[in-house]
C-alpha positions in Angstrom: 43.7 30.5 -75.6 44.3 34.3 -75.8 48.0 33.7 -75.7 47.7 31.1 -78.4 45.8 33.4 -80.7 48.4 36.1 -80.2 51.2 33.8 -81.1 49.4 32.5 -84.2 48.8 36.1 -85.5 52.5 36.9 -84.8 53.4 33.9 -87.0 51.2 35.1 -89.8 48.1 33.0 -89.3 44.6 34.4 -88.9 43.4 33.5 -85.4 40.1 34.5 -83.9 38.5 33.9 -80.5 35.0 32.8 -79.6 33.7 33.6 -76.1 32.2 30.8 -74.2 29.7 31.5 -71.5 27.3 29.1 -69.8 28.3 26.4 -72.3 27.4 28.6 -75.2 29.7 30.2 -77.8 29.2 33.7 -79.1 31.1 36.2 -81.2 32.4 39.3 -79.5 34.8 42.0 -80.6 34.3 44.3 -77.6 37.6 45.3 -76.0 36.4 44.3 -72.5 36.7 40.6 -73.5 40.3 40.9 -74.6 43.8 42.0 -73.5 45.1 45.1 -75.2 48.6 43.5 -75.3 47.5 40.4 -77.2 46.8 40.2 -81.0 43.9 38.5 -82.6 42.0 38.5 -85.9 38.5 40.1 -85.4 35.7 37.8 -86.5 32.6 39.1 -88.2 28.9 38.1 -87.6 28.6 37.0 -91.2 27.2 33.5 -91.0 28.6 32.5 -94.4 32.1 33.6 -93.3 31.7 31.7 -90.0 30.7 28.6 -91.9 33.7 28.9 -94.1 36.0 29.1 -91.1 34.4 26.1 -89.5 34.8 24.1 -92.8 38.2 25.2 -93.9 40.0 26.4 -90.7 41.1 24.7 -87.5 39.1 25.0 -84.3 40.9 24.6 -81.0 38.7 23.5 -78.1 39.8 23.4 -74.5 39.3 20.1 -72.8 36.3 21.4 -70.9 34.2 21.3 -74.2 32.6 18.0 -74.8 32.0 16.8 -78.3 32.1 19.2 -81.3 29.2 21.6 -80.6 30.2 24.0 -83.5 30.5 21.2 -86.0 34.0 22.1 -87.1 35.7 20.0 -89.7 39.3 20.2 -88.2 39.4 20.0 -84.4 42.3 20.4 -82.0 41.7 19.5 -78.4 44.0 21.4 -76.1 44.1 19.7 -72.8 44.8 22.5 -70.3 44.0 20.1 -67.5 43.2 16.4 -67.2 40.0 15.3 -68.9 36.9 15.8 -66.8 38.8 17.4 -63.9 36.9 20.7 -64.2 33.5 19.6 -65.5 33.2 15.9 -64.7 32.3 15.4 -68.3 34.4 13.5 -70.9 35.8 15.4 -73.8 34.4 12.9 -76.3 37.1 13.5 -78.9 37.4 11.3 -82.0 40.3 9.8 -83.9 40.0 12.6 -86.4 40.9 15.2 -83.7 44.4 16.3 -83.0 45.1 16.1 -79.2 47.4 18.6 -77.8 48.3 18.8 -74.1 49.7 21.6 -72.0 51.6 19.1 -69.8 52.4 15.5 -70.5 50.7 14.6 -67.2 47.4 16.0 -68.6 47.3 13.6 -71.5 50.5 11.4 -71.9 49.3 10.0 -75.3 48.6 13.4 -76.9 49.9 13.9 -80.4 52.1 16.8 -79.1 52.6 19.1 -76.2 52.5 22.9 -76.0 53.3 24.7 -72.8 53.0 28.5 -72.3 54.0 29.8 -68.8 51.8 32.9 -68.8 52.7 35.2 -65.9 52.1 38.9 -65.9 55.2 41.1 -65.6 54.1 42.5 -62.2 54.8 39.1 -60.6 58.4 39.6 -59.7 60.6 40.1 -56.6 62.6 43.1 -57.7 63.0 45.8 -55.0 61.4 43.6 -52.3 62.6 42.3 -48.9 64.0 38.7 -48.8 61.2 36.3 -48.0 62.2 35.7 -44.3 62.2 39.4 -43.7 58.6 39.8 -44.7 55.7 40.2 -42.3 52.7 38.6 -44.1 51.7 34.9 -44.5 48.8 33.9 -46.8 46.5 30.9 -47.0 45.1 30.3 -50.5 41.9 28.2 -50.8 41.7 27.8 -54.6 40.1 24.8 -56.2 40.2 22.8 -53.0 38.8 19.2 -53.4 35.6 18.7 -51.5 37.3 16.0 -49.4 39.7 18.5 -47.9 38.9 20.9 -45.1 40.8 24.0 -46.1 41.3 25.9 -42.9 43.2 29.1 -42.6 46.7 28.6 -41.3 47.1 30.4 -38.0 48.4 33.9 -38.2 47.9 34.1 -41.9 45.5 36.0 -44.2 43.1 33.9 -46.3 42.7 34.8 -50.0 40.7 33.1 -52.7 40.0 33.2 -56.4 37.9 36.3 -56.0 40.1 38.3 -53.6 42.3 40.2 -54.2 40.1 41.3 -57.1 42.9 42.3 -59.6 46.3 40.8 -60.6 48.0 44.1 -59.6 46.6 44.0 -56.1 47.5 40.3 -55.8 51.0 41.0 -57.0 51.4 43.8 -54.4 50.3 41.4 -51.7 52.5 38.6 -52.8 55.6 40.9 -52.8 55.0 41.4 -49.1 54.4 37.7 -48.4 56.8 35.3 -46.6 55.0 31.9 -46.6 52.3 31.2 -49.3 50.2 28.3 -47.9 48.2 26.8 -50.7 45.4 24.2 -50.6 45.5 24.1 -54.5 48.5 22.1 -55.6 48.0 22.7 -59.3 47.3 26.4 -59.4 49.4 28.9 -61.3 49.2 31.2 -58.3 51.8 29.0 -56.6 54.3 30.0 -59.2 53.2 33.6 -59.2 53.9 33.6 -55.4 57.3 32.1 -56.1 58.1 34.7 -58.8 57.1 37.4 -56.3 59.7 36.2 -53.8 57.3 34.3 -51.4 57.9 30.7 -50.3 55.2 28.3 -51.5 54.0 25.6 -49.0 51.6 23.1 -50.7 49.2 21.6 -48.1 47.6 18.6 -49.9 48.3 16.1 -52.7 44.8 14.9 -53.6 44.8 16.7 -57.0 48.2 15.5 -58.0 51.1 13.6 -56.4 54.2 15.4 -55.4 56.2 13.2 -57.8 53.9 14.0 -60.8 54.0 17.7 -60.1 57.8 17.5 -60.2 57.7 15.9 -63.6 56.1 18.8 -65.3 58.0 20.5 -68.2 59.1 23.6 -66.3 60.7 21.4 -63.6 60.0 20.8 -59.9 58.3 23.8 -58.2 60.5 24.9 -55.3 58.6 24.7 -52.0 59.1 24.0 -48.4 58.0 20.6 -47.0 55.2 20.8 -44.4 53.7 18.5 -41.8 50.2 19.3 -40.5 49.1 18.1 -37.0 45.5 19.2 -36.8 45.9 23.0 -37.4 49.5 23.0 -36.2 52.1 23.6 -39.0 55.6 22.2 -38.9 57.8 23.6 -41.7 61.2 22.5 -43.1 63.9 25.0 -42.3 66.0 24.4 -45.4 65.7 28.0 -46.7 69.1 28.0 -48.5 68.2 24.9 -50.4 64.9 26.4 -51.4 66.6 29.6 -52.7 69.0 27.6 -54.9 66.1 25.6 -56.4 64.1 28.8 -56.9 66.9 30.5 -59.0 67.2 27.4 -61.2 63.4 27.2 -61.7 63.0 30.9 -62.7 65.9 30.5 -65.2 64.2 27.4 -66.8 60.8 29.2 -66.8 62.4 32.1 -68.7 63.9 29.6 -71.2 60.5 28.1 -71.9 58.9 31.5 -72.2 61.5 32.6 -74.8 60.8 29.5 -76.9 57.0 30.0 -77.0 56.8 31.3 -80.6 59.2 28.7 -82.0 57.3 25.9 -80.2 53.9 27.2 -81.5 55.2 27.4 -85.0 56.5 23.8 -84.8 53.3 22.4 -83.3 51.0 24.1 -85.9 53.1 22.9 -88.8 52.5 19.4 -87.4 48.8 20.1 -86.9 48.4 21.2 -90.6 50.2 18.1 -91.7 47.8 16.0 -89.6 44.9 17.5 -91.4 46.6 17.5 -94.8 46.3 21.3 -95.1 
């Protein structure tokens, strides 16, 4: 959402952000809530002005918001995941809402699709050892389904969504990582590991099938195949094939990143036409 606001301001729109906490929305302009690198239009606490925005503007809800709690007149639903995946609750959108999806797999019948690969610049492999020359293996727990026993792969370090505590610390660790064993098949950290020169190994397919993951807009995520026998791990040895796929993937990701502003402009022209604005 922060990246979207930045793009809209860059395109000449006013774009503000409401902070959501505990299912409630509130206005905040404190710098601690926002990135210094991303633009946004500050929003005032003037209730009359807020009412004007909700009446005449466009409100973009993520799919985790059910209904229209702010009573906005023009609503866009941006499906950043499949409906009910995170909350278990339906979005309860209406035919008057414009449905936008981050991936086609999240909502195939959406009105349009807008993908923004958002990876910090410190996730890179420049100046690092080749993956097979590195000494560290990681196991990532992530958003592991309850039906999965996410054990730590032998001789690896276990990390989670709270540790390392910062992106820079995570990036430093990933640049020293050989195999990145991940129990979360749909997490962006798998791509961050890839960009940092590590080799992703996805351990379960309960969240998404391998075939569906490979159909996403940025292309198949290069990874090594794995077979688990209890806690024994048997990996594919096709490193050369992995490296070729990795180079093609990174190039395609760069192409999509470079088209972000143009795609945002195209989609929001379509959204304004949808609402006859």
